[in-house]
C-alpha positions as CSV (number, residue, x, y, z in Angstrom):
1,M,-4.1,23.1,-4.9
2,S,-3.4,19.4,-4.5
3,V,-0.2,17.4,-3.8
4,R,0.4,14.0,-5.3
5,F,2.9,11.8,-3.6
6,T,4.7,9.0,-5.4
7,A,5.0,5.6,-3.6
8,S,8.4,5.0,-2.4
9,A,10.5,2.3,-4.0
10,S,11.7,1.2,-0.5
11,G,8.3,-0.4,0.1
12,V,8.1,0.8,3.7
13,T,4.6,0.0,5.1
14,V,2.7,0.2,8.4
15,A,-0.1,-2.2,8.9
16,G,0.1,-2.9,5.2
17,A,-0.3,0.7,4.1
18,P,2.5,2.7,2.4
19,V,4.0,5.6,4.3
20,L,5.3,9.0,3.4
21,L,9.0,9.5,4.1
22,D,11.1,12.7,4.0
23,T,12.5,11.3,0.8
24,S,9.1,10.7,-0.9
25,A,8.7,12.4,-4.2
26,A,5.8,14.8,-4.7
27,Q,4.3,17.3,-7.2
28,C,1.9,20.2,-6.5
29,F,-1.1,20.8,-8.9
30,S,-3.3,23.9,-9.3
31,A,-7.1,23.5,-9.3
32,A,-6.9,23.3,-13.1
33,L,-4.4,20.4,-12.6
34,V,-1.5,22.4,-13.9
35,A,1.8,21.3,-12.4
36,Q,3.3,23.8,-10.0
37,G,6.5,22.1,-8.9
38,P,7.5,20.2,-5.8
39,P,6.0,21.0,-2.3
40,V,8.1,22.6,0.4
41,V,7.8,20.6,3.5
42,N,9.0,22.0,6.9
43,A,9.7,19.6,9.7
44,A,8.0,20.5,12.9
45,Q,8.4,19.1,16.4
46,Q,5.7,19.5,19.0
47,E,6.8,20.2,22.6
48,V,7.7,17.2,24.6
49,S,7.4,17.3,28.3
50,I,8.5,14.6,30.7
51,R,6.9,14.5,34.1
């Protein structure tokens, strides 16, 4: 399984490298490179503690 992301038209970069956004388009492919549809991306937040 692999996922191919399409570069954003917004042109957002960090240190000159394009970044993935929550609006970035993507497509999943099987090992035989057969399209499997879009990925499901779940947002996760790690615990933040203030001391």
